[in-house]
N, C-alpha and C positions, 0 to 999 in steps of 0.2 A: 460092637454091637452082637457079640456072640453067633454072627455070621459069615460064612466065607467067602470072599470076592475075588475075584478074578481081575485085574486092571494091567494095564499095560502104560506106563509113564511115557512119553516119547521122549524129554528131556528131562532131567536134575541137572543144573548147574550150581557152582559157586564161582563168584565173582571172585575178584581179585580184594575186592572189601568185606568179603565174605558174606554178604548177599547171600541167601541160597534161591533158586527160581526153578519152579516148575513151569517147564514149558510145553504146550501142545501144539502140534504142527497140524494146520487145515490147509489140505491140497486143492480145495474145493475152488474155482473160479469163480471168476461175478462181472457179468455183463451189463449194460445199462447203464444208468447214472446214481445220483445218490449211495457210492461207497460209504460215506460216512455212517448212514443211514442204518446200510448191510455191516457193517463192522460192528455197528451197535447190540443190532439185533443175534448176531452169530457170539456177540459177548453174553449177555442173557442167556441166550439157549446152551451153549455150552460151560456157566457159569457151575452149575448141579456136579457136571465132571469132575472140574477141579476142584471144587470142594469138597468131594469123595478122596477126591485124592491129596489133596491137603490133608486132612484126618489123619490119612494114612501115614504120610510122612510123619505127621507131627507126633504120631504114636512111638515111630521107630529115632527120632529126633527131634527132641522140643526144642521150639525155638522160633525166631521169625521168619518168616515163610512171603514169599511174593509168587505171583501164579500169571502166566499172559499165553494170549495165543499168537501163536504166528501164521502167517499165511504167505508160506516164501511165494508163490506165482504173481500176487499183487505185491511183495513187497512191503508186507503190514504187520509190524508186532504191536499186540494190543494188550496191556495189565488189566486182569481180572482183580477187583477188589474181591479180598477174602473177607 
């Protein structure tokens, strides 16, 4: 869009089947109940960030791309719809 942006993509992976993945690590913790609700809320909150990353990656390498949030402290991996 004609602007300069500074981004840091945590992980860009290509699976053995050739699937390309953007993975953003989230190191915060969650205490209390409703882990599913928390993860859904985090997915919506961080979706714009992953959409920006996806547009930048696609500008360099067109093609299918998947994205996810990874919560290592919770052992959770959530795919984000692009």
